N, CA and C atoms of all chains as a GROMACS GRO file, in nm:
protein
  618
    1MET      N    1   8.019  10.077  10.742
    1MET     CA    2   7.999  10.207  10.809
    1MET      C    3   8.078  10.315  10.734
    2SER      N    4   8.013  10.423  10.698
    2SER     CA    5   8.085  10.526  10.622
    2SER      C    6   8.147  10.628  10.716
    3GLU      N    7   8.274  10.655  10.695
    3GLU     CA    8   8.341  10.757  10.774
    3GLU      C    9   8.326  10.890  10.702
    4GLU      N   10   8.324  10.998  10.778
    4GLU     CA   11   8.314  11.129  10.715
    4GLU      C   12   8.430  11.217  10.759
    5ASN      N   13   8.507  11.264  10.665
    5ASN     CA   14   8.617  11.353  10.698
    5ASN      C   15   8.597  11.488  10.632
    6ILE      N   16   8.635  11.593  10.702
    6ILE     CA   17   8.614  11.728  10.652
    6ILE      C   18   8.746  11.788  10.607
    7VAL      N   19   8.746  11.848  10.488
    7VAL     CA   20   8.863  11.923  10.442
    7VAL      C   21   8.819  12.069  10.428
    8TYR      N   22   8.881  12.157  10.504
    8TYR     CA   23   8.849  12.300  10.496
    8TYR      C   24   8.931  12.365  10.386
    9ILE      N   25   8.863  12.432  10.293
    9ILE     CA   26   8.931  12.495  10.180
    9ILE      C   27   8.957  12.642  10.212
   10GLY      N   28   9.084  12.683  10.206
   10GLY     CA   29   9.120  12.821  10.233
   10GLY      C   30   9.187  12.884  10.112
   11ASN      N   31   9.293  12.958  10.137
   11ASN     CA   32   9.356  13.034  10.029
   11ASN      C   33   9.485  12.974   9.973
   12LYS      N   34   9.516  12.851  10.012
   12LYS     CA   35   9.636  12.786   9.957
   12LYS      C   36   9.611  12.742   9.812
   13PRO      N   37   9.717  12.703   9.740
   13PRO     CA   38   9.696  12.656   9.603
   13PRO      C   39   9.602  12.536   9.600
   14VAL      N   40   9.523  12.529   9.494
   14VAL     CA   41   9.417  12.429   9.484
   14VAL      C   42   9.471  12.286   9.496
   15MET      N   43   9.592  12.261   9.447
   15MET     CA   44   9.646  12.126   9.448
   15MET      C   45   9.676  12.074   9.590
   16ASN      N   46   9.703  12.165   9.683
   16ASN     CA   47   9.721  12.124   9.822
   16ASN      C   48   9.597  12.051   9.873
   17TYR      N   49   9.480  12.107   9.843
   17TYR     CA   50   9.355  12.049   9.890
   17TYR      C   51   9.320  11.922   9.813
   18VAL      N   52   9.351  11.922   9.683
   18VAL     CA   53   9.327  11.802   9.602
   18VAL      C   54   9.406  11.686   9.662
   19LEU      N   55   9.533  11.712   9.694
   19LEU     CA   56   9.619  11.609   9.752
   19LEU      C   57   9.563  11.559   9.885
   20ALA      N   58   9.512  11.650   9.969
   20ALA     CA   59   9.454  11.611  10.098
   20ALA      C   60   9.336  11.517  10.079
   21VAL      N   61   9.250  11.550   9.982
   21VAL     CA   62   9.131  11.467   9.957
   21VAL      C   63   9.172  11.331   9.901
   22VAL      N   64   9.262  11.331   9.802
   22VAL     CA   65   9.304  11.206   9.738
   22VAL      C   66   9.372  11.114   9.839
   23THR      N   67   9.456  11.172   9.925
   23THR     CA   68   9.524  11.093  10.027
   23THR      C   69   9.424  11.025  10.119
   24GLN      N   70   9.324  11.101  10.163
   24GLN     CA   71   9.222  11.044  10.252
   24GLN      C   72   9.146  10.932  10.184
   25MET      N   73   9.102  10.958  10.061
   25MET     CA   74   9.019  10.859   9.992
   25MET      C   75   9.100  10.732   9.962
   26ASN      N   76   9.225  10.748   9.922
   26ASN     CA   77   9.307  10.630   9.895
   26ASN      C   78   9.342  10.556  10.024
   27GLY      N   79   9.334  10.626  10.137
   27GLY     CA   80   9.358  10.562  10.266
   27GLY      C   81   9.236  10.490  10.320
   28GLY      N   82   9.127  10.489  10.244
   28GLY     CA   83   9.011  10.410  10.282
   28GLY      C   84   8.891  10.491  10.331
   29VAL      N   85   8.904  10.622  10.338
   29VAL     CA   86   8.788  10.705  10.377
   29VAL      C   87   8.691  10.709  10.260
   30SER      N   88   8.566  10.676  10.284
   30SER     CA   89   8.473  10.666  10.171
   30SER      C   90   8.402  10.799  10.142
   31GLU      N   91   8.404  10.890  10.239
   31GLU     CA   92   8.334  11.016  10.218
   31GLU      C   93   8.413  11.133  10.273
   32VAL      N   94   8.433  11.234  10.189
   32VAL     CA   95   8.502  11.356  10.232
   32VAL      C   96   8.409  11.474  10.207
   33VAL      N   97   8.399  11.564  10.304
   33VAL     CA   98   8.318  11.683  10.288
   33VAL      C   99   8.410  11.805  10.276
   34LEU      N  100   8.396  11.879  10.166
   34LEU     CA  101   8.474  12.001  10.146
   34LEU      C  102   8.393  12.118  10.202
   35LYS      N  103   8.457  12.199  10.285
   35LYS     CA  104   8.388  12.317  10.339
   35LYS      C  105   8.465  12.443  10.304
   36ALA      N  106   8.394  12.545  10.260
   36ALA     CA  107   8.461  12.670  10.224
   36ALA      C  108   8.367  12.788  10.250
   37ARG      N  109   8.428  12.904  10.270
   37ARG     CA  110   8.351  13.027  10.291
   37ARG      C  111   8.402  13.137  10.199
   38GLY      N  112   8.314  13.232  10.168
   38GLY     CA  113   8.355  13.349  10.092
   38GLY      C  114   8.416  13.315   9.958
   39ARG      N  115   8.530  13.382   9.928
   39ARG     CA  116   8.592  13.363   9.797
   39ARG      C  117   8.650  13.224   9.775
   40ALA      N  118   8.671  13.151   9.885
   40ALA     CA  119   8.726  13.016   9.871
   40ALA      C  120   8.623  12.918   9.815
   41ILE      N  121   8.497  12.962   9.804
   41ILE     CA  122   8.391  12.874   9.754
   41ILE      C  123   8.423  12.823   9.614
   42SER      N  124   8.470  12.912   9.526
   42SER     CA  125   8.500  12.866   9.390
   42SER      C  126   8.617  12.768   9.390
   43ARG      N  127   8.711  12.786   9.484
   43ARG     CA  128   8.823  12.691   9.494
   43ARG      C  129   8.773  12.552   9.538
   44ALA      N  130   8.674  12.550   9.626
   44ALA     CA  131   8.618  12.422   9.671
   44ALA      C  132   8.556  12.346   9.554
   45VAL      N  133   8.487  12.421   9.465
   45VAL     CA  134   8.429  12.358   9.346
   45VAL      C  135   8.541  12.304   9.257
   46ASP      N  136   8.649  12.382   9.241
   46ASP     CA  137   8.765  12.335   9.164
   46ASP      C  138   8.820  12.204   9.221
   47VAL      N  139   8.836  12.199   9.353
   47VAL     CA  140   8.891  12.080   9.418
   47VAL      C  141   8.804  11.958   9.387
   48ALA      N  142   8.672  11.973   9.405
   48ALA     CA  143   8.580  11.862   9.380
   48ALA      C  144   8.590  11.814   9.235
   49GLU      N  145   8.594  11.908   9.141
   49GLU     CA  146   8.599  11.872   8.999
   49GLU      C  147   8.732  11.806   8.962
   50ILE      N  148   8.842  11.857   9.016
   50ILE     CA  149   8.973  11.801   8.982
   50ILE      C  150   8.988  11.659   9.039
   51VAL      N  151   8.944  11.640   9.164
   51VAL     CA  152   8.952  11.507   9.225
   51VAL      C  153   8.873  11.407   9.142
   52LYS      N  154   8.751  11.446   9.106
   52LYS     CA  155   8.660  11.356   9.035
   52LYS      C  156   8.707  11.328   8.892
   53ASN      N  157   8.754  11.431   8.821
   53ASN     CA  158   8.788  11.412   8.680
   53ASN      C  159   8.928  11.358   8.657
   54ARG      N  160   9.022  11.389   8.748
   54ARG     CA  161   9.159  11.352   8.719
   54ARG      C  162   9.218  11.244   8.808
   55PHE      N  163   9.170  11.234   8.933
   55PHE     CA  164   9.240  11.145   9.026
   55PHE      C  165   9.157  11.024   9.070
   56ILE      N  166   9.035  11.047   9.115
   56ILE     CA  167   8.953  10.936   9.163
   56ILE      C  168   8.825  10.934   9.080
   57THR      N  169   8.833  10.863   8.968
   57THR     CA  170   8.724  10.874   8.870
   57THR      C  171   8.595  10.806   8.916
   58ASP      N  172   8.604  10.718   9.018
   58ASP     CA  173   8.478  10.661   9.068
   58ASP      C  174   8.420  10.743   9.183
   59ALA      N  175   8.480  10.858   9.213
   59ALA     CA  176   8.425  10.947   9.316
   59ALA      C  177   8.303  11.021   9.259
   60LYS      N  178   8.206  11.040   9.343
   60LYS     CA  179   8.084  11.111   9.300
   60LYS      C  180   8.058  11.232   9.390
   61VAL      N  181   8.005  11.337   9.330
   61VAL     CA  182   7.963  11.452   9.409
   61VAL      C  183   7.825  11.422   9.464
   62GLY      N  184   7.812  11.421   9.595
   62GLY     CA  185   7.682  11.396   9.658
   62GLY      C  186   7.608  11.527   9.677
   63SER      N  187   7.553  11.547   9.795
   63SER     CA  188   7.475  11.668   9.817
   63SER      C  189   7.565  11.790   9.830
   64ILE      N  190   7.517  11.902   9.779
   64ILE     CA  191   7.587  12.029   9.792
   64ILE      C  192   7.494  12.122   9.868
   65LYS      N  193   7.544  12.177   9.978
   65LYS     CA  194   7.462  12.268  10.058
   65LYS      C  195   7.525  12.406  10.062
   66ILE      N  196   7.441  12.510  10.055
   66ILE     CA  197   7.493  12.644  10.075
   66ILE      C  198   7.423  12.706  10.195
   67SER      N  199   7.492  12.798  10.260
   67SER     CA  200   7.436  12.860  10.380
   67SER      C  201   7.501  12.996  10.403
   68THR      N  202   7.452  13.065  10.504
   68THR     CA  203   7.511  13.193  10.543
   68THR      C  204   7.566  13.180  10.684
   69GLU      N  205   7.689  13.221  10.704
   69GLU     CA  206   7.747  13.217  10.839
   69GLU      C  207   7.780  13.358  10.885
   70GLU      N  208   7.766  13.379  11.016
   70GLU     CA  209   7.800  13.509  11.074
   70GLU      C  210   7.942  13.503  11.125
   71ILE      N  211   8.026  13.595  11.081
   71ILE     CA  212   8.161  13.598  11.136
   71ILE      C  213   8.190  13.735  11.196
   72LEU      N  214   8.282  13.736  11.290
   72LEU     CA  215   8.324  13.859  11.357
   72LEU      C  216   8.435  13.922  11.273
   73ASN      N  217   8.415  14.044  11.224
   73ASN     CA  218   8.522  14.105  11.144
   73ASN      C  219   8.620  14.184  11.231
   74ASN      N  220   8.719  14.246  11.165
   74ASN     CA  221   8.825  14.315  11.238
   74ASN      C  222   8.776  14.429  11.327
   75GLU      N  223   8.664  14.493  11.285
   75GLU     CA  224   8.613  14.605  11.364
   75GLU      C  225   8.528  14.559  11.483
   76GLY      N  226   8.513  14.427  11.499
   76GLY     CA  227   8.440  14.375  11.613
   76GLY      C  228   8.291  14.358  11.591
   77SER      N  229   8.243  14.386  11.469
   77SER     CA  230   8.102  14.365  11.441
   77SER      C  231   8.082  14.239  11.355
   78ASN      N  232   7.958  14.196  11.342
   78ASN     CA  233   7.929  14.074  11.267
   78ASN      C  234   7.905  14.103  11.119
   79THR      N  235   7.959  14.017  11.034
   79THR     CA  236   7.928  14.024  10.891
   79THR      C  237   7.878  13.887  10.848
   80ASN      N  238   7.798  13.887  10.744
   80ASN     CA  239   7.752  13.761  10.688
   80ASN      C  240   7.846  13.716  10.578
   81VAL      N  241   7.870  13.587  10.572
   81VAL     CA  242   7.952  13.532  10.465
   81VAL      C  243   7.886  13.403  10.416
   82SER      N  244   7.886  13.383  10.285
   82SER     CA  245   7.828  13.261  10.230
   82SER      C  246   7.923  13.144  10.251
   83ALA      N  247   7.864  13.025  10.263
   83ALA     CA  248   7.945  12.906  10.282
   83ALA      C  249   7.891  12.793  10.196
   84ILE      N  250   7.977  12.697  10.166
   84ILE     CA  251   7.935  12.581  10.086
   84ILE      C  252   7.990  12.454  10.149
   85GLU      N  253   7.914  12.345  10.132
   85GLU     CA  254   7.958  12.213  10.174
   85GLU      C  255   7.938  12.119  10.056
   86ILE      N  256   8.045  12.057  10.011
   86ILE     CA  257   8.036  11.964   9.898
   86ILE      C  258   8.076  11.825   9.946
   87GLN      N  259   7.984  11.730   9.928
   87GLN     CA  260   8.009  11.592   9.970
   87GLN      C  261   8.070  11.514   9.854
   88LEU      N  262   8.183  11.453   9.878
   88LEU     CA  263   8.247  11.369   9.776
   88LEU      C  264   8.252  11.228   9.832
   89SER      N  265   8.204  11.129   9.756
   89SER     CA  266   8.208  10.993   9.808
   89SER      C  267   8.243  10.893   9.701
   90LYS      N  268   8.300  10.784   9.745
   90LYS     CA  269   8.321  10.674   9.651
   90LYS      C  270   8.279  10.546   9.720
   91ASP      N  271   8.254  10.445   9.640
   91ASP     CA  272   8.204  10.319   9.693
   91ASP      C  273   8.314  10.252   9.777
   92ALA      N  274   8.292  10.247   9.908
   92ALA     CA  275   8.394  10.192   9.998
   92ALA      C  276   8.416  10.044   9.975
   93THR      N  277   8.310   9.974   9.941
   93THR     CA  278   8.318   9.829   9.926
   93THR      C  279   8.416   9.790   9.816
   94SER      N  280   8.409   9.860   9.704
   94SER     CA  281   8.495   9.823   9.592
   94SER      C  282   8.643   9.836   9.629
   95THR      N  283   8.678   9.943   9.704
   95THR     CA  284   8.815   9.960   9.749
   95THR      C  285   8.857   9.843   9.837
   96TRP      N  286   8.767   9.807   9.925
   96TRP     CA  287   8.796   9.702  10.021
   96TRP      C  288   8.819   9.569   9.949
   97ILE      N  289   8.735   9.539   9.853
   97ILE     CA  290   8.748   9.414   9.778
   97ILE      C  291   8.881   9.414   9.702
   98LEU      N  292   8.912   9.525   9.635
   98LEU     CA  293   9.037   9.534   9.562
   98LEU      C  294   9.157   9.512   9.654
   99LYS      N  295   9.151   9.578   9.771
   99LYS     CA  296   9.261   9.566   9.866
   99LYS      C  297   9.282   9.422   9.911
  100SER      N  298   9.172   9.356   9.949
  100SER     CA  299   9.186   9.221  10.001
  100SER      C  300   9.227   9.125   9.889
  101PHE      N  301   9.199   9.163   9.767
  101PHE     CA  302   9.235   9.077   9.655
  101PHE      C  303   9.384   9.090   9.623
  102TRP      N  304   9.434   9.212   9.626
  102TRP     CA  305   9.572   9.235   9.581
  102TRP      C  306   9.677   9.216   9.689
  103TYR      N  307   9.643   9.239   9.814
  103TYR     CA  308   9.748   9.236   9.915
  103TYR      C  309   9.737   9.112  10.003
  104MET      N  310   5.233  12.490   8.554
  104MET     CA  311   5.352  12.472   8.470
  104MET      C  312   5.463  12.563   8.522
  105SER      N  313   5.578  12.506   8.548
  105SER     CA  314   5.686  12.589   8.602
  105SER      C  315   5.773  12.645   8.490
  106GLU      N  316   5.794  12.775   8.495
  106GLU     CA  317   5.883  12.837   8.397
  106GLU      C  318   6.025  12.836   8.453
  107GLU      N  319   6.124  12.831   8.366
  107GLU     CA  320   6.261  12.834   8.414
  107GLU      C  321   6.336  12.948   8.348
  108ASN      N  322   6.390  13.038   8.428
  108ASN     CA  323   6.469  13.147   8.374
  108ASN      C  324   6.612  13.141   8.426
  109ILE      N  325   6.704  13.175   8.340
  109ILE     CA  326   6.845  13.167   8.377
  109ILE      C  327   6.902  13.305   8.401
  110VAL      N  328   6.974  13.323   8.511
  110VAL     CA  329   7.047  13.446   8.537
  110VAL      C  330   7.196  13.411   8.540
  111TYR      N  331   7.273  13.469   8.448
  111TYR     CA  332   7.416  13.443   8.444
  111TYR      C  333   7.488  13.540   8.536
  112ILE      N  334   7.567  13.487   8.628
  112ILE     CA  335   7.638  13.569   8.726
  112ILE      C  336   7.779  13.598   8.675
  113GLY      N  337   7.812  13.726   8.664
  113GLY     CA  338   7.946  13.766   8.619
  113GLY      C  339   8.017  13.848   8.724
  114ASN      N  340   8.083  13.955   8.682
  114ASN     CA  341   8.166  14.033   8.774
  114ASN      C  342   8.104  14.164   8.822
  115LYS      N  343   7.976  14.184   8.793
  115LYS     CA  344   7.910  14.306   8.841
  115LYS      C  345   7.882  14.296   8.991
  116PRO      N  346   7.845  14.407   9.056
  116PRO     CA  347   7.813  14.400   9.199
  116PRO      C  348   7.700  14.301   9.225
  117VAL      N  349   7.708  14.233   9.337
  117VAL     CA  350   7.616  14.125   9.370
  117VAL      C  351   7.470  14.170   9.368
  118MET      N  352   7.443  14.296   9.408
  118MET     CA  353   7.306  14.342   9.416
  118MET      C  354   7.238  14.354   9.278
  119ASN      N  355   7.318  14.375   9.173
  119ASN     CA  356   7.261  14.375   9.038
  119ASN      C  357   7.190  14.243   9.009
  120TYR      N  358   7.256  14.135   9.046
  120TYR     CA  359   7.200  14.002   9.018
  120TYR      C  360   7.085  13.970   9.112
  121VAL      N  361   7.097  14.014   9.237
  121VAL     CA  362   6.987  13.994   9.332
  121VAL      C  363   6.861  14.060   9.278
  122LEU      N  364   6.877  14.184   9.229
  122LEU     CA  365   6.764  14.258   9.173
  122LEU      C  366   6.703  14.184   9.054
  123ALA      N  367   6.788  14.129   8.967
  123ALA     CA  368   6.739  14.055   8.851
  123ALA      C  369   6.653  13.936   8.893
  124VAL      N  370   6.701  13.863   8.993
  124VAL     CA  371   6.628  13.744   9.039
  124VAL      C  372   6.496  13.784   9.106
  125VAL      N  373   6.503  13.885   9.194
  125VAL     CA  374   6.384  13.928   9.267
  125VAL      C  375   6.277  13.980   9.169
  126THR      N  376   6.321  14.058   9.069
  126THR     CA  377   6.227  14.110   8.969
  126THR      C  378   6.157  13.996   8.896
  127GLN      N  379   6.234  13.896   8.854
  127GLN     CA  380   6.174  13.783   8.784
  127GLN      C  381   6.075  13.708   8.872
  128MET      N  382   6.115  13.681   8.995
  128MET     CA  383   6.028  13.602   9.082
  128MET      C  384   5.902  13.679   9.120
  129ASN      N  385   5.915  13.808   9.144
  129ASN     CA  386   5.796  13.887   9.175
  129ASN      C  387   5.708  13.904   9.053
  130GLY      N  388   5.765  13.887   8.934
  130GLY     CA  389   5.687  13.893   8.810
  130GLY      C  390   5.617  13.763   8.778
  131GLY      N  391   5.629  13.664   8.864
  131GLY     CA  392   5.553  13.542   8.847
  131GLY      C  393   5.634  13.421   8.803
  132VAL      N  394   5.765  13.438   8.779
  132VAL     CA  395   5.849  13.323   8.744
  132VAL      C  396   5.871  13.240   8.870
  133SER      N  397   5.843  13.111   8.863
  133SER     CA  398   5.851  13.031   8.986
  133SER      C  399   5.988  12.970   9.006
  134GLU      N  400   6.068  12.964   8.900
  134GLU     CA  401   6.200  12.903   8.914
  134GLU      C  402   6.307  12.981   8.839
  135VAL      N  403   6.414  13.015   8.909
  135VAL     CA  404   6.526  13.084   8.846
  135VAL      C  405   6.652  13.000   8.868
  136VAL      N  406   6.730  12.984   8.761
  136VAL     CA  407   6.856  12.910   8.774
  136VAL      C  408   6.972  13.009   8.763
  137LEU      N  409   7.058  13.011   8.864
  137LEU     CA  410   7.177  13.096   8.861
  137LEU      C  411   7.293  13.015   8.803
  138LYS      N  412   7.361  13.072   8.703
  138LYS     CA  413   7.476  13.004   8.646
  138LYS      C  414   7.600  13.091   8.658
  139ALA      N  415   7.711  13.030   8.698
  139ALA     CA  416   7.835  13.106   8.712
  139ALA      C  417   7.954  13.016   8.683
  140ARG      N  418   8.064  13.078   8.644
  140ARG     CA  419   8.188  13.004   8.619
  140ARG      C  420   8.304  13.070   8.693
  141GLY      N  421   8.406  12.991   8.722
  141GLY     CA  422   8.529  13.044   8.782
  141GLY      C  423   8.505  13.121   8.910
  142ARG      N  424   8.567  13.239   8.920
  142ARG     CA  425   8.559  13.314   9.045
  142ARG      C  426   8.420  13.369   9.074
  143ALA      N  427   8.333  13.375   8.973
  143ALA     CA  428   8.197  13.424   8.996
  143ALA      C  429   8.112  13.324   9.072
  144ILE      N  430   8.164  13.202   9.091
  144ILE     CA  431   8.089  13.098   9.162
  144ILE      C  432   8.051  13.143   9.303
  145SER      N  433   8.146  13.204   9.375
  145SER     CA  434   8.113  13.246   9.511
  145SER      C  435   8.009  13.358   9.510
  146ARG      N  436   8.011  13.442   9.406
  146ARG     CA  437   7.910  13.546   9.394
  146ARG      C  438   7.770  13.486   9.371
  147ALA      N  439   7.765  13.377   9.295
  147ALA     CA  440   7.636  13.310   9.271
  147ALA      C  441   7.576  13.258   9.401
  148VAL      N  442   7.664  13.204   9.488
  148VAL     CA  443   7.616  13.156   9.618
  148VAL      C  444   7.567  13.274   9.702
  149ASP      N  445   7.639  13.387   9.697
  149ASP     CA  446   7.594  13.509   9.766
  149ASP      C  447   7.456  13.550   9.719
  150VAL      N  448   7.435  13.551   9.586
  150VAL     CA  449   7.306  13.594   9.530
  150VAL      C  450   7.194  13.504   9.583
  151ALA      N  451   7.215  13.373   9.578
  151ALA     CA  452   7.112  13.279   9.625
  151ALA      C  453   7.079  13.303   9.771
  152GLU      N  454   7.182  13.321   9.854
  152GLU     CA  455   7.161  13.340   9.997
  152GLU      C  456   7.092  13.472  10.029
  153ILE      N  457   7.131  13.578   9.957
  153ILE     CA  458   7.070  13.710   9.983
  153ILE      C  459   6.923  13.712   9.940
  154VAL      N  460   6.894  13.653   9.823
  154VAL     CA  461   6.755  13.648   9.777
  154VAL      C  462   6.669  13.574   9.878
  155LYS      N  463   6.718  13.459   9.922
  155LYS     CA  464   6.642  13.371  10.012
  155LYS      C  465   6.627  13.432  10.152
  156ASN      N  466   6.732  13.491  10.205
  156ASN     CA  467   6.727  13.540  10.344
  156ASN      C  468   6.667  13.680  10.358
  157ARG      N  469   6.683  13.764  10.253
  157ARG     CA  470   6.642  13.903  10.272
  157ARG      C  471   6.523  13.946  10.189
  158PHE      N  472   6.503  13.886  10.072
  158PHE     CA  473   6.399  13.939   9.983
  158PHE      C  474   6.280  13.846   9.961
  159ILE      N  475   6.306  13.721   9.926
  159ILE     CA  476   6.195  13.630   9.901
  159ILE      C  477   6.209  13.512   9.996
  160THR      N  478   6.150  13.529  10.114
  160THR     CA  479   6.177  13.432  10.220
  160THR      C  480   6.112  13.296  10.197
  161ASP      N  481   6.013  13.289  10.104
  161ASP     CA  482   5.959  13.156  10.075
  161ASP      C  483   6.032  13.089   9.958
  162ALA      N  484   6.140  13.151   9.910
  162ALA     CA  485   6.220  13.088   9.804
  162ALA      C  486   6.307  12.978   9.865
  163LYS      N  487   6.323  12.872   9.789
  163LYS     CA  488   6.404  12.760   9.836
  163LYS      C  489   6.516  12.730   9.737
  164VAL      N  490   6.631  12.689   9.790
  164VAL     CA  491   6.739  12.645   9.703
  164VAL      C  492   6.711  12.500   9.667
  165GLY      N  493   6.698  12.473   9.538
  165GLY     CA  494   6.675  12.335   9.494
  165GLY      C  495   6.807  12.266   9.468
  166SER      N  496   6.816  12.197   9.356
  166SER     CA  497   6.939  12.123   9.328
  166SER      C  498   7.052  12.217   9.292
  167ILE      N  499   7.172  12.182   9.335
  167ILE     CA  500   7.294  12.256   9.301
  167ILE      C  501   7.383  12.160   9.225
  168LYS      N  502   7.423  12.200   9.105
  168LYS     CA  503   7.510  12.112   9.026
  168LYS      C  504   7.643  12.181   9.000
  169ILE      N  505   7.751  12.104   9.004
  169ILE     CA  506   7.880  12.160   8.964
  169ILE      C  507   7.933  12.081   8.846
  170SER      N  508   8.013  12.146   8.764
  170SER     CA  509   8.066  12.080   8.644
  170SER      C  510   8.194  12.148   8.600
  171THR      N  511   8.256  12.093   8.497
  171THR     CA  512   8.376  12.153   8.439
  171THR      C  513   8.345  12.190   8.295
  172GLU      N  514   8.378  12.314   8.257
  172GLU     CA  515   8.355  12.356   8.119
  172GLU      C  516   8.489  12.388   8.053
  173GLU      N  517   8.497  12.359   7.923
  173GLU     CA  518   8.618  12.393   7.849
  173GLU      C  519   8.599  12.529   7.783
  174ILE      N  520   8.690  12.621   7.807
  174ILE     CA  521   8.680  12.749   7.738
  174ILE      C  522   8.809  12.778   7.662
  175LEU      N  523   8.795  12.859   7.559
  175LEU     CA  524   8.909  12.898   7.476
  175LEU      C  525   8.972  13.021   7.540
  176ASN      N  526   9.099  13.013   7.577
  176ASN     CA  527   9.162  13.130   7.638
  176ASN      C  528   9.227  13.221   7.534
  177ASN      N  529   9.289  13.329   7.582
  177ASN     CA  530   9.346  13.430   7.492
  177ASN      C  531   9.452  13.377   7.397
  178GLU      N  532   9.526  13.273   7.442
  178GLU     CA  533   9.632  13.217   7.357
  178GLU      C  534   9.578  13.118   7.254
  179GLY      N  535   9.448  13.097   7.254
  179GLY     CA  536   9.389  13.008   7.155
  179GLY      C  537   9.383  12.862   7.196
  180SER      N  538   9.425  12.830   7.320
  180SER     CA  539   9.416  12.691   7.364
  180SER      C  540   9.300  12.675   7.464
  181ASN      N  541   9.267  12.551   7.494
  181ASN     CA  542   9.155  12.526   7.583
  181ASN      C  543   9.198  12.520   7.730
  182THR      N  544   9.119  12.580   7.817
  182THR     CA  545   9.142  12.566   7.961
  182THR      C  546   9.014  12.515   8.024
  183ASN      N  547   9.028  12.446   8.135
  183ASN     CA  548   8.910  12.401   8.208
  183ASN      C  549   8.872  12.505   8.313
  184VAL      N  550   8.743  12.523   8.329
  184VAL     CA  551   8.695  12.614   8.432
  184VAL      C  552   8.574  12.548   8.501
  185SER      N  553   8.568  12.562   8.633
  185SER     CA  554   8.456  12.504   8.707
  185SER      C  555   8.332  12.590   8.690
  186ALA      N  556   8.218  12.526   8.697
  186ALA     CA  557   8.092  12.598   8.683
  186ALA      C  558   7.992  12.550   8.786
  187ILE      N  559   7.894  12.633   8.816
  187ILE     CA  560   7.791  12.595   8.913
  187ILE      C  561   7.653  12.636   8.860
  188GLU      N  562   7.554  12.557   8.896
  188GLU     CA  563   7.414  12.591   8.865
  188GLU      C  564   7.335  12.580   8.994
  189ILE      N  565   7.271  12.688   9.034
  189ILE     CA  566   7.192  12.687   9.156
  189ILE      C  567   7.046  12.715   9.122
  190GLN      N  568   6.960  12.621   9.159
  190GLN     CA  569   6.818  12.635   9.130
  190GLN      C  570   6.748  12.704   9.248
  191LEU      N  571   6.678  12.811   9.217
  191LEU     CA  572   6.600  12.881   9.321
  191LEU      C  573   6.454  12.873   9.281
  192SER      N  574   6.370  12.829   9.372
  192SER     CA  575   6.230  12.821   9.333
  192SER      C  576   6.139  12.862   9.447
  193LYS      N  577   6.021  12.909   9.410
  193LYS     CA  578   5.920  12.935   9.512
  193LYS      C  579   5.789  12.879   9.462
  194ASP      N  580   5.700  12.857   9.554
  194ASP     CA  581   5.572  12.797   9.521
  194ASP      C  582   5.490  12.893   9.436
  195ALA      N  583   5.472  12.859   9.309
  195ALA     CA  584   5.401  12.947   9.216
  195ALA      C  585   5.254  12.962   9.254
  196THR      N  586   5.196  12.856   9.305
  196THR     CA  587   5.053  12.856   9.336
  196THR      C  588   5.019  12.962   9.441
  197SER      N  589   5.102  12.969   9.544
  197SER     CA  590   5.072  13.063   9.652
  197SER      C  591   5.071  13.208   9.601
  198THR      N  592   5.167  13.240   9.512
  198THR     CA  593   5.171  13.374   9.454
  198THR      C  594   5.044  13.399   9.376
  199TRP      N  595   5.004  13.298   9.299
  199TRP     CA  596   4.889  13.312   9.213
  199TRP      C  597   4.763  13.335   9.297
  200ILE      N  598   4.749  13.258   9.404
  200ILE     CA  599   4.632  13.272   9.491
  200ILE      C  600   4.632  13.412   9.554
  201LEU      N  601   4.746  13.452   9.607
  201LEU     CA  602   4.757  13.584   9.668
  201LEU      C  603   4.716  13.693   9.570
  202LYS      N  604   4.769  13.681   9.446
  202LYS     CA  605   4.738  13.782   9.345
  202LYS      C  606   4.590  13.789   9.316
  203SER      N  607   4.528  13.673   9.296
  203SER     CA  608   4.387  13.673   9.259
  203SER      C  609   4.302  13.718   9.376
  204PHE      N  610   4.356  13.704   9.495
  204PHE     CA  611   4.283  13.745   9.614
  204PHE      C  612   4.289  13.896   9.632
  205TRP      N  613   4.406  13.953   9.608
  205TRP     CA  614   4.423  14.094   9.639
  205TRP      C  615   4.384  14.188   9.525
  206TYR      N  616   4.398  14.144   9.404
  206TYR     CA  617   4.374  14.239   9.294
  206TYR      C  618   4.240  14.213   9.224
   0.00000   0.00000   0.00000
């Protein structure tokens, strides 16, 4: 059974989010979804690329979805903001086999 | 036969790129690929969403790919930068039928 965990990407340094994703995946979560809005969208792409290229090399980028969300701004009216969802997954079985073999 | 045109998204106002995509699609191009790097990534998502929601409502977002590119920075060394490719397409046949019907 695949678990799905969501990491919301905001304005903190990119490595904070990378660490959150890596910690989850090493803890046995097989699928993490990165969600971001507005300017944080490019940071979400950075997080996905850094996790995949530097930390969890068997992680794969699954489906990427973009959408428009309505948010309430400071003046009390609605504005549209773009959003992205990036699915990151790795083969859960291989982790499980490795774990049961080594420990 | 589907044609593929590329629109590179940079730091200009978002509507400049929206206009470029809309002009191409109304001119008969059935598929446009938006490419962006670094902070322009969120602008590329904005362009795709605005084209689809406000101007060409039968346009669909196809595959979205993310990657890492190496670029030469000002100091002469290489840095990594994230990149995105967003495929926007509309049914070419329907446009063609409409055109031959009306003109």
